[in-house]
C-alpha positions in Angstrom: 10.3 10.1 27.6 13.2 9.9 25.2 12.0 12.7 23.0 8.3 11.6 22.9 6.0 14.3 24.2 2.5 13.1 23.2 2.5 9.3 22.7 -0.9 7.6 22.4 -1.6 3.9 23.1 -4.8 2.2 21.8 -5.8 -0.8 23.9 -8.3 -3.5 22.9 -9.3 -4.9 26.3 -11.0 -7.9 24.6 -8.1 -9.0 22.4 -6.3 -12.2 23.4 -9.1 -13.0 25.9 -8.4 -9.9 28.0 -4.6 -10.2 27.9 -4.0 -6.4 28.1 -6.3 -6.1 31.1 -4.6 -9.0 33.0 -1.2 -7.3 32.4 -2.6 -3.9 33.5 -1.3 -2.4 30.3 -3.6 0.6 30.3 -2.9 1.5 33.9 0.9 1.1 33.6 0.9 3.2 30.4 -0.9 6.0 32.1 1.7 5.9 35.0 4.3 6.5 32.3 2.5 9.6 31.0 1.2 7.9 27.9 -2.3 8.8 26.7 -4.5 5.7 26.6 -7.5 5.2 24.4 -9.4 2.0 25.3 -11.6 0.6 22.6 -15.3 0.0 23.4 -17.7 -1.9 21.2 -19.0 0.2 18.4 -16.1 2.6 18.4 -14.2 3.0 15.1 -10.5 2.5 15.6 -9.6 4.3 12.4 -11.5 7.4 13.5 -10.0 7.3 17.0 -6.5 7.2 15.5 -7.2 10.1 13.2 -8.4 12.1 16.2 -5.2 11.3 18.1 -3.1 12.5 15.2 -5.1 15.7 14.9 -4.5 16.3 18.6 -0.7 16.2 18.0 0.2 12.6 18.8 4.0 12.1 18.1 3.9 8.3 18.5 1.2 5.7 18.1 1.0 2.3 19.8 -1.5 -0.6 19.8 -2.2 -3.3 22.3 -4.3 -5.8 20.4 -4.3 -8.4 17.6 -2.7 -8.2 14.3 -5.7 -6.7 12.5 -5.8 -3.8 14.9 -2.0 -3.4 14.8 -2.3 -2.9 11.0 -4.8 -0.1 11.3 -2.7 1.9 13.7 0.6 1.1 11.9 -1.0 2.4 8.6 -1.7 5.7 10.3 1.8 5.9 11.8 3.3 5.2 8.4 1.2 7.7 6.5 2.1 10.5 9.1 5.8 9.5 9.5 5.2 8.7 13.2 6.9 5.9 15.2 4.8 2.8 15.9 4.8 0.7 19.1 3.5 -2.9 19.1 2.3 -4.2 22.4 1.7 -8.0 22.2 -1.8 -8.4 23.5 -3.4 -10.5 20.8 -4.0 -14.2 20.7 -1.1 -15.4 18.5 1.0 -12.2 18.2 2.6 -13.1 14.9 3.9 -9.6 14.1 5.1 -9.1 17.7 7.1 -12.4 17.6 8.7 -11.4 14.3 9.8 -8.1 15.9 11.5 -10.1 18.6 9.0 -9.2 21.4 8.0 -11.4 24.2 4.3 -12.4 23.8 4.1 -13.4 27.4 5.1 -9.9 28.6 2.8 -7.3 27.0 3.5 -4.7 29.7 7.2 -5.0 29.0 6.5 -3.6 25.5 5.7 -0.2 27.1 9.5 0.3 27.5 9.5 1.1 23.8 7.8 4.5 24.6 10.8 5.4 26.8 14.3 4.6 25.9 13.3 2.4 23.0 15.3 1.4 20.0 13.9 2.6 16.7 14.4 0.9 13.3 12.6 0.9 10.0 10.9 -2.1 8.6 9.0 -2.9 5.4 5.3 -3.0 4.9 3.3 -4.8 2.2 0.4 -3.2 0.3 -2.4 -4.5 -1.8 -4.8 -2.1 -3.5 -3.3 0.7 -1.3 -4.1 -1.2 1.9 -1.2 -1.9 4.2 -0.4 -5.3 5.7 2.2 -6.2 8.3 2.0 -10.0 8.0 0.3 -11.5 5.0 -2.7 -11.6 2.6 -4.3 -14.9 1.9 -6.5 -15.8 -1.1 -8.2 -19.0 -2.2 -8.7 -22.0 0.0 -7.0 -20.8 3.1 -9.7 -20.8 5.8 -9.1 -24.4 6.9 -5.3 -24.0 6.7 -5.0 -21.1 9.0 -6.8 -23.0 11.7 -4.1 -25.7 11.8 -1.7 -25.5 14.7 1.1 -26.3 12.2 0.3 -23.4 9.9 2.7 -20.8 11.2 5.5 -23.3 11.7 5.4 -24.9 8.2 3.2 -22.9 5.9 3.9 -24.6 2.6 3.5 -28.1 3.9 0.3 -27.3 5.9 -1.2 -25.5 2.9 -0.5 -28.5 0.6 -2.0 -31.0 3.1 -5.1 -28.8 3.6 -5.6 -28.2 -0.1 -5.5 -32.0 -0.7 -8.2 -32.4 1.9 -10.4 -29.6 0.9 -10.1 -29.7 -2.9 -10.6 -33.1 -4.5 -10.4 -33.9 -8.2 -13.1 -32.0 -10.0 -13.5 -29.3 -7.4 -12.8 -25.8 -8.7 -10.5 -23.3 -7.0 -11.3 -19.5 -7.2 -10.9 -18.0 -10.6 -7.5 -16.3 -10.0 -4.6 -15.9 -12.3 -1.0 -14.9 -11.8 2.5 -15.4 -13.3 5.4 -16.5 -11.2 9.0 -15.3 -11.3 9.9 -18.0 -14.0 7.1 -16.8 -16.3 4.8 -19.7 -15.5 1.2 -18.9 -15.5 -1.0 -20.2 -12.6 -4.7 -20.4 -13.3 -7.2 -21.1 -10.5 -4.6 -21.6 -7.8 -6.1 -23.1 -4.7 -4.1 -20.9 -2.4 -2.1 -17.6 -2.8 -0.3 -16.3 0.2 1.6 -13.0 -0.1 3.6 -11.9 2.9 5.6 -8.9 4.0 9.0 -10.5 3.7 9.2 -14.3 3.2 8.4 -16.8 6.0 11.0 -19.4 6.7 10.0 -22.8 5.3 10.2 -24.3 8.8 10.2 -22.1 12.0 13.8 -21.3 12.9 15.0 -21.5 16.5 13.8 -18.1 17.4 10.6 -16.5 18.4 9.3 -15.4 15.0 8.7 -17.1 11.7 10.2 -14.4 9.4 14.0 -14.2 9.6 13.8 -10.5 8.8 11.3 -7.6 8.2 13.6 -5.3 6.2 14.6 -7.5 3.3 12.6 -5.5 0.7 10.8 -8.5 -0.7 7.4 -10.0 -0.7 7.1 -13.7 0.1 4.8 -15.5 -2.4 3.4 -19.0 -1.9 1.1 -20.5 -4.5 -0.6 -23.9 -4.3 -2.1 -25.0 -7.6 -5.4 -26.7 -7.6 -5.7 -30.5 -8.3 -5.5 -31.5 -11.9 -7.4 -34.7 -12.5 -5.9 -37.4 -10.3 -2.7 -35.4 -9.6 -2.4 -33.9 -6.2 -1.8 -30.1 -5.8 1.7 -28.8 -6.1 3.2 -25.7 -4.5 5.8 -23.0 -5.3 7.4 -20.3 -3.2 9.5 -17.3 -4.3 10.3 -13.7 -3.5 9.4 -10.6 -5.5 9.1 -6.8 -5.1 5.6 -6.8 -6.7 2.9 -9.2 -7.8 -0.3 -8.9 -9.8 -3.3 -11.3 -9.3 -6.1 -10.9 -11.8 -9.7 -12.0 -11.1 -13.0 -11.4 -12.9 -14.7 -10.1 -9.7 -14.2 -9.1 -6.1 -11.9 -11.5 -4.3 -12.5 -12.7 -0.7 -9.4 -12.9 1.3 -7.7 -12.5 4.7 -5.5 -9.5 5.5 -3.5 -9.9 8.7 -6.1 -12.4 9.8 -9.1 -10.2 9.0 -11.7 -11.1 6.4 -11.6 -8.6 3.6 -13.0 -8.1 0.1 -10.4 -7.0 -2.5 -11.3 -5.4 -5.8 -9.8 -6.8 -8.9 -7.1 -6.6 -10.2 -4.9 -7.1 -7.1 -1.6 -5.3 -7.2 0.8 -6.3 -4.4 4.0 -4.3 -3.6 6.6 -4.0 -0.8 7.4 -0.6 0.7 11.0 -0.9 2.0 11.7 0.8 5.3 8.3 2.6 5.3 7.4 2.1 8.9 9.3 3.4 11.9 9.1 0.9 14.7 10.1 1.4 18.4 10.9 -1.7 20.5 12.3 -2.1 24.0 16.1 -2.1 23.8 16.4 -5.4 25.7 14.1 -7.0 23.1 15.3 -5.3 20.0 17.1 -7.2 17.2 
């Protein structure tokens, strides 16, 4: 299997409405000689991954949503192992940005064989890895919009106008942008592992690259009196967001609590990723 002797694939059979089960991902993986660990309710994915590493796994894969992908990718990164993404989630944002076909989860198994390997960046906040993005502030409504992934900045602006009217207070966050301008109580802060394109390009994914060594930062300021909220976007290798208390946010689509102060960083080339050669880019 192209140098891999003990690859392990974790499968969430409930993710994506049972997408992995319909594609027979677990069965086809076993036929290829890949050890499969299917997640059951109440089982701790992190603990299962740690056990696989202790048993001598030399590659880790995940068939599931972006939140589960992040957990397995974090273990792969920390142990220097290659990571395989099988697009078996609902939206498959990370898989799309890797250039994978979200309609062919079983095809992703080819990465365990004669796959192409490359290194991509990961983002971190407070020591926690993220593959896609971390959202703070008024974002819950925005991420439900169908237009969100295609045109983040515009959708966030429109949602902020609808959710925060004059006199409403945004979360008590503070940060300074690349021009030295201070943003107090921004309504939305979105920090991504490499910048998203302002409008979806004519390709599968929304990020032109995952190895640019930059965080993408989008900030939507809260309304000031009668003035509507305004937005800014820039790139940086690090960002600090201060807050007086624990911050509620979303990390790769999962609800999280982040301890202040929040220090974001990009880790260039930190993750080894294997993809099918026919789908690699």
